[in-house]
FIDO-732552 format. One line per field, with one value per residue: residue number from 1; residue in three letters; y, x, z of N, C-alpha, C, O in turn. Coordinates in steps of 0.1 Angstrom, whole numbers, padded with zeros to 4 digits. Layout:
BEGIN
num <- (NUM	...);
residuo <- (ALA	...);
nc2 <- (Y	...);
nc1 <- (X	...);
nc3 <- (Z	...);
cac2 <- (Y	...);
cac1 <- (X	...);
cac3 <- (Z	...);
cc2 <- (Y	...);
cc1 <- (X	...);
cc3 <- (Z	...);
oc2 <- (Y	...);
oc1 <- (X	...);
oc3 <- (Z	...);
This chain:
BEGIN
num <- (1	2	3	4	5	6	7	8	9	10	11	12	13	14	15	16	17	18	19	20	21	22	23	24	25	26	27	28	29	30	31	32	33	34	35	36	37	38	39	40	41	42	43	44	45	46	47	48	49	50	51	52	53	54	55	56	57	58	59	60	61	62	63	64	65	66	67	68	69	70	71	72	73	74	75	76	77	78	79	80	81	82	83	84	85	86	87	88	89	90	91	92	93	94	95	96	97	98	99	100	101	102	103	104	105	106	107	108	109	110	111	112	113	114	115	116	117	118	119	120	121	122	123	124	125	126	127	128	129	130	131	132	133	134	135	136	137	138	139	140);
residuo <- (MET	THR	ASP	GLY	ALA	GLU	VAL	PRO	GLY	LEU	VAL	PRO	ALA	PHE	ALA	ARG	LEU	VAL	PRO	GLN	LEU	SER	ARG	SER	ALA	PRO	ALA	PRO	ASP	GLU	ALA	VAL	LEU	GLY	GLU	ILE	VAL	ALA	SER	PRO	ALA	THR	HIS	LEU	LEU	VAL	ALA	THR	ASP	GLY	HIS	ASP	GLY	THR	VAL	LEU	GLY	SER	LEU	THR	LEU	VAL	VAL	PHE	ARG	ILE	PRO	THR	GLY	LEU	ARG	ALA	TRP	ILE	GLU	ASP	VAL	VAL	VAL	ASP	GLY	GLU	ALA	ARG	GLY	ARG	GLY	VAL	GLY	GLU	ALA	LEU	ASN	ARG	ALA	ALA	LEU	ALA	ARG	ALA	ALA	GLU	ARG	GLY	CYS	ARG	THR	VAL	ASP	LEU	THR	SER	ARG	PRO	THR	ARG	GLU	VAL	ALA	ASN	ARG	LEU	TYR	ARG	ARG	LEU	GLY	PHE	GLU	PRO	ARG	ASP	THR	ASN	VAL	TYR	ARG	PHE	ASP	LEU);
nc2 <- (-0097	-0095	-0096	-0093	-0111	-0134	-0147	-0171	-0174	-0147	-0135	-0143	-0132	-0104	-0101	-0102	-0081	-0056	-0046	-0037	-0015	0001	0010	0012	0004	-0023	-0056	-0066	-0088	-0119	-0112	-0084	-0082	-0095	-0077	-0056	-0067	-0073	-0048	-0026	-0003	-0005	-0018	-0043	-0049	-0074	-0086	-0114	-0140	-0157	-0183	-0196	-0185	-0168	-0139	-0108	-0081	-0054	-0032	-0007	0004	0029	0038	0064	0084	0119	0152	0165	0145	0111	0097	0085	0069	0060	0039	0026	0012	-0014	-0032	-0062	-0064	-0082	-0084	-0060	-0037	-0053	-0045	-0047	-0028	-0009	-0025	-0029	-0003	0004	-0014	-0005	0021	0014	0001	0022	0038	0022	0022	0048	0070	0103	0113	0101	0100	0101	0098	0103	0098	0122	0110	0085	0080	0063	0053	0078	0086	0066	0072	0096	0089	0073	0092	0107	0138	0162	0180	0212	0216	0212	0186	0174	0159	0145	0131	0107);
nc1 <- (0033	0045	0067	0054	0065	0068	0044	0021	-0004	-0011	-0022	-0050	-0058	-0053	-0072	-0095	-0091	-0084	-0108	-0121	-0107	-0106	-0129	-0123	-0098	-0079	-0073	-0040	-0021	-0002	0023	0025	0024	0047	0066	0062	0070	0097	0109	0133	0125	0100	0080	0060	0038	0022	-0006	-0014	-0036	-0029	-0037	-0047	-0034	-0047	-0049	-0053	-0050	-0032	-0004	0014	0046	0066	0099	0121	0148	0153	0165	0164	0165	0159	0129	0096	0065	0033	0010	-0021	-0034	-0052	-0077	-0093	-0128	-0140	-0121	-0118	-0115	-0099	-0074	-0056	-0050	-0037	-0015	-0002	0004	0022	0042	0051	0060	0081	0098	0104	0118	0140	0152	0161	0146	0134	0108	0074	0048	0013	-0019	-0054	-0088	-0113	-0137	-0131	-0133	-0127	-0101	-0087	-0088	-0073	-0048	-0042	-0040	-0018	0001	0004	0002	-0021	-0012	-0006	-0012	-0016	-0028	-0021	-0031	-0022	-0036	-0025);
nc3 <- (0082	0049	0021	-0012	-0030	-0016	-0013	-0021	-0047	-0055	-0078	-0079	-0055	-0058	-0078	-0064	-0045	-0059	-0072	-0049	-0043	-0066	-0091	-0117	-0124	-0138	-0124	-0116	-0137	-0137	-0149	-0145	-0117	-0112	-0122	-0105	-0080	-0086	-0089	-0077	-0064	-0055	-0030	-0023	0000	0019	0037	0054	0065	0094	0099	0076	0054	0037	0017	0032	0028	0011	0004	-0013	-0012	-0023	-0029	-0035	-0048	-0047	-0055	-0030	-0011	0001	-0005	0003	-0008	-0002	-0017	-0031	-0009	0004	0021	0025	0024	0042	0062	0074	0102	0118	0122	0101	0081	0097	0105	0080	0073	0094	0089	0065	0071	0088	0070	0053	0070	0076	0052	0051	0044	0043	0045	0043	0022	0014	-0002	0004	-0002	0010	0016	0026	0055	0077	0070	0069	0095	0106	0094	0105	0132	0132	0128	0105	0089	0076	0046	0034	0004	-0031	-0050	-0081	-0113	-0143	-0170	-0192);
cac2 <- (-0088	-0101	-0091	-0100	-0122	-0146	-0151	-0177	-0170	-0133	-0131	-0143	-0123	-0091	-0100	-0099	-0069	-0044	-0040	-0030	-0003	0010	0005	0014	-0002	-0038	-0063	-0070	-0102	-0124	-0104	-0071	-0084	-0099	-0065	-0048	-0073	-0072	-0034	-0022	0009	-0008	-0028	-0048	-0055	-0082	-0091	-0127	-0147	-0166	-0196	-0203	-0178	-0159	-0125	-0099	-0067	-0051	-0018	-0005	0015	0033	0046	0071	0095	0131	0161	0169	0134	0099	0098	0073	0072	0048	0038	0014	0005	-0020	-0043	-0070	-0060	-0092	-0083	-0046	-0036	-0063	-0040	-0051	-0015	-0004	-0033	-0027	0010	0004	-0021	0004	0032	0008	-0002	0035	0043	0013	0026	0061	0080	0115	0115	0092	0107	0093	0106	0095	0106	0126	0101	0073	0085	0054	0053	0090	0086	0057	0079	0107	0082	0068	0104	0114	0151	0168	0190	0223	0215	0208	0174	0175	0147	0147	0119	0104);
cac1 <- (0035	0055	0068	0045	0072	0068	0030	0015	-0018	-0013	-0031	-0064	-0060	-0055	-0084	-0105	-0088	-0084	-0122	-0125	-0099	-0108	-0139	-0119	-0084	-0080	-0065	-0028	-0019	0011	0034	0025	0028	0062	0073	0061	0079	0111	0114	0140	0119	0087	0078	0046	0036	0009	-0010	-0021	-0042	-0019	-0042	-0049	-0026	-0055	-0044	-0062	-0048	-0019	0000	0026	0055	0076	0110	0128	0157	0152	0177	0163	0166	0153	0115	0087	0051	0024	-0001	-0029	-0037	-0065	-0080	-0105	-0140	-0142	-0110	-0117	-0117	-0091	-0060	-0048	-0046	-0027	-0003	0004	0011	0033	0053	0056	0068	0094	0106	0109	0128	0152	0159	0167	0137	0131	0094	0065	0035	0002	-0032	-0066	-0100	-0119	-0148	-0126	-0132	-0120	-0087	-0082	-0086	-0061	-0035	-0039	-0036	-0004	0010	0004	-0005	-0025	-0003	-0013	-0007	-0025	-0024	-0025	-0029	-0023	-0039	-0019);
cac3 <- (0070	0041	0007	-0022	-0037	-0008	-0011	-0033	-0050	-0055	-0089	-0075	-0043	-0064	-0086	-0054	-0038	-0067	-0073	-0037	-0043	-0078	-0100	-0131	-0127	-0139	-0115	-0122	-0140	-0131	-0154	-0138	-0103	-0112	-0124	-0092	-0070	-0091	-0089	-0064	-0059	-0051	-0020	-0022	0013	0019	0050	0053	0077	0100	0099	0063	0044	0028	0016	0038	0023	0006	0004	-0021	-0008	-0034	-0024	-0046	-0045	-0054	-0051	-0016	-0002	-0001	-0001	0001	-0011	0000	-0027	-0032	0003	0003	0030	0021	0032	0053	0072	0080	0116	0125	0124	0089	0075	0106	0104	0067	0073	0103	0083	0054	0078	0093	0059	0048	0080	0074	0039	0053	0039	0051	0046	0037	0018	0008	-0004	0007	-0005	0022	0019	0033	0068	0086	0066	0073	0110	0109	0090	0116	0145	0129	0129	0093	0090	0063	0041	0027	-0009	-0041	-0058	-0095	-0121	-0158	-0176	-0205);
cc2 <- (-0094	-0094	-0099	-0112	-0135	-0152	-0158	-0172	-0155	-0129	-0132	-0134	-0108	-0090	-0098	-0085	-0056	-0038	-0033	-0017	0007	0003	0004	0007	-0018	-0044	-0067	-0085	-0106	-0116	-0090	-0072	-0088	-0087	-0056	-0054	-0072	-0058	-0031	-0010	0006	-0020	-0031	-0055	-0062	-0087	-0104	-0132	-0157	-0180	-0203	-0196	-0169	-0145	-0116	-0085	-0065	-0035	-0018	0007	0017	0042	0051	0082	0107	0140	0164	0157	0121	0100	0085	0078	0059	0050	0025	0006	-0001	-0032	-0049	-0066	-0069	-0091	-0069	-0046	-0046	-0058	-0042	-0038	-0009	-0012	-0030	-0013	0011	-0003	-0012	0015	0026	0006	0011	0040	0035	0018	0040	0072	0091	0117	0103	0099	0097	0103	0097	0104	0109	0116	0088	0077	0076	0054	0066	0091	0077	0065	0089	0100	0077	0080	0111	0127	0156	0179	0200	0224	0211	0195	0175	0162	0151	0134	0118	0095);
cc1 <- (0046	0056	0059	0052	0071	0054	0025	0001	-0021	-0022	-0045	-0067	-0062	-0067	-0096	-0103	-0090	-0098	-0127	-0117	-0103	-0119	-0133	-0106	-0086	-0070	-0052	-0027	-0005	0023	0036	0029	0043	0070	0073	0071	0093	0117	0121	0133	0106	0087	0063	0045	0022	0007	-0018	-0026	-0032	-0024	-0042	-0041	-0034	-0050	-0056	-0062	-0034	-0017	0013	0034	0065	0086	0118	0137	0154	0163	0176	0163	0159	0138	0107	0073	0044	0012	-0009	-0031	-0051	-0066	-0093	-0116	-0143	-0132	-0109	-0121	-0109	-0076	-0051	-0042	-0035	-0014	0005	0011	0023	0045	0059	0065	0081	0103	0112	0120	0141	0160	0165	0158	0135	0116	0086	0052	0025	-0010	-0043	-0078	-0107	-0131	-0144	-0123	-0124	-0105	-0081	-0079	-0074	-0048	-0032	-0034	-0022	0006	0012	-0003	-0009	-0015	-0011	-0007	-0018	-0020	-0030	-0023	-0031	-0025	-0032	-0027);
cc3 <- (0062	0028	-0002	-0028	-0029	-0006	-0023	-0035	-0051	-0066	-0085	-0064	-0049	-0072	-0076	-0047	-0047	-0069	-0061	-0035	-0054	-0087	-0114	-0134	-0128	-0129	-0123	-0125	-0134	-0136	-0147	-0124	-0102	-0114	-0112	-0082	-0074	-0090	-0076	-0057	-0052	-0041	-0019	-0009	0014	0033	0047	0066	0082	0100	0086	0051	0034	0028	0021	0033	0017	0006	-0005	-0015	-0019	-0028	-0035	-0041	-0054	-0049	-0036	-0006	-0007	0004	-0003	-0001	-0009	-0010	-0026	-0020	0002	0013	0026	0030	0044	0064	0078	0094	0124	0126	0112	0083	0084	0105	0091	0067	0082	0097	0072	0060	0083	0081	0053	0057	0078	0062	0040	0047	0048	0054	0039	0034	0013	0006	0000	0005	0009	0026	0026	0047	0078	0083	0070	0088	0113	0106	0101	0129	0144	0129	0115	0095	0077	0059	0034	0013	-0019	-0048	-0072	-0102	-0135	-0164	-0190	-0214);
oc2 <- (-0098	-0087	-0111	-0121	-0146	-0161	-0152	-0167	-0151	-0119	-0122	-0128	-0101	-0079	-0092	-0079	-0046	-0026	-0024	-0009	0019	-0009	-0003	0004	-0024	-0038	-0070	-0093	-0098	-0114	-0086	-0064	-0083	-0085	-0050	-0046	-0071	-0057	-0033	-0008	0014	-0030	-0023	-0066	-0056	-0092	-0104	-0128	-0165	-0189	-0214	-0200	-0164	-0139	-0116	-0077	-0074	-0028	-0027	0018	0008	0052	0044	0088	0106	0137	0167	0159	0121	0103	0076	0088	0049	0060	0016	-0007	0006	-0040	-0042	-0065	-0065	-0096	-0067	-0054	-0046	-0065	-0040	-0038	-0004	-0006	-0030	-0012	0017	0001	-0012	0018	0033	0008	0011	0045	0041	0017	0045	0083	0089	0121	0096	0105	0085	0114	0084	0115	0101	0115	0081	0077	0081	0054	0066	0097	0081	0064	0091	0105	0077	0077	0121	0128	0155	0186	0197	0231	0207	0194	0177	0154	0160	0125	0127	0092);
oc1 <- (0057	0046	0058	0045	0072	0053	0024	-0006	-0032	-0030	-0053	-0078	-0070	-0073	-0106	-0113	-0095	-0099	-0135	-0121	-0103	-0118	-0139	-0103	-0093	-0060	-0052	-0031	0001	0032	0047	0037	0049	0081	0084	0079	0102	0129	0115	0136	0100	0093	0056	0050	0012	0016	-0027	-0021	-0028	-0016	-0038	-0042	-0029	-0046	-0067	-0071	-0025	-0026	0021	0028	0072	0083	0122	0134	0152	0170	0186	0161	0153	0136	0112	0069	0048	0006	-0004	-0028	-0061	-0057	-0103	-0115	-0147	-0134	-0101	-0129	-0110	-0068	-0039	-0030	-0025	-0003	0017	0022	0033	0057	0072	0075	0091	0115	0124	0130	0152	0172	0172	0164	0134	0113	0092	0046	0028	-0010	-0042	-0079	-0107	-0134	-0152	-0111	-0116	-0096	-0069	-0069	-0066	-0039	-0020	-0025	-0015	0018	0019	-0013	-0001	-0010	-0021	0002	-0029	-0008	-0042	-0014	-0039	-0016	-0033	-0022);
oc3 <- (0068	0024	0000	-0032	-0035	0002	-0034	-0026	-0048	-0064	-0086	-0063	-0044	-0073	-0080	-0045	-0042	-0069	-0062	-0027	-0052	-0090	-0123	-0146	-0120	-0125	-0134	-0117	-0127	-0128	-0143	-0119	-0093	-0108	-0108	-0076	-0065	-0090	-0065	-0045	-0045	-0043	-0014	-0008	0009	0039	0039	0077	0074	0102	0084	0040	0025	0039	0016	0033	0019	0007	-0004	-0014	-0023	-0022	-0045	-0031	-0066	-0039	-0030	0006	-0018	0016	-0010	0004	-0014	-0011	-0020	-0020	-0001	0014	0023	0042	0054	0075	0087	0099	0136	0130	0113	0080	0079	0105	0091	0063	0079	0098	0070	0055	0082	0082	0050	0052	0078	0062	0031	0044	0060	0065	0031	0044	0009	0011	-0001	0009	0018	0038	0032	0052	0085	0092	0075	0092	0122	0113	0104	0135	0154	0129	0114	0102	0067	0067	0027	0010	-0014	-0050	-0074	-0098	-0139	-0163	-0198	-0225);
């Protein structure tokens, strides 16, 4: 597991991964990835193949301070279809949880569509618990 800044070839990797995550979101270009990596609040974690360096998946951990404490949010978890079932998602999440703990976060939240059954089983196995809350979105 490594920070995105340390991985060559991120632009083509995200061009391959983002369509597996979202049908409507464009893949980030070099400028956007640079902005993400440069942000002190954003931790882009990337899993690579130990043999050839191929990017197998990524996860974004956002750490932010609010009046009730330091919090973290996991977003945009994606594992390449060819790498699923190999523990990549678990490794990414464990690395994110460790990073959040190192930073002193009180909680780590994430959302996952109910149709992502394998991902939801993973989150529960890692210790995430469903919250009794509503998630709202306002499109700008």
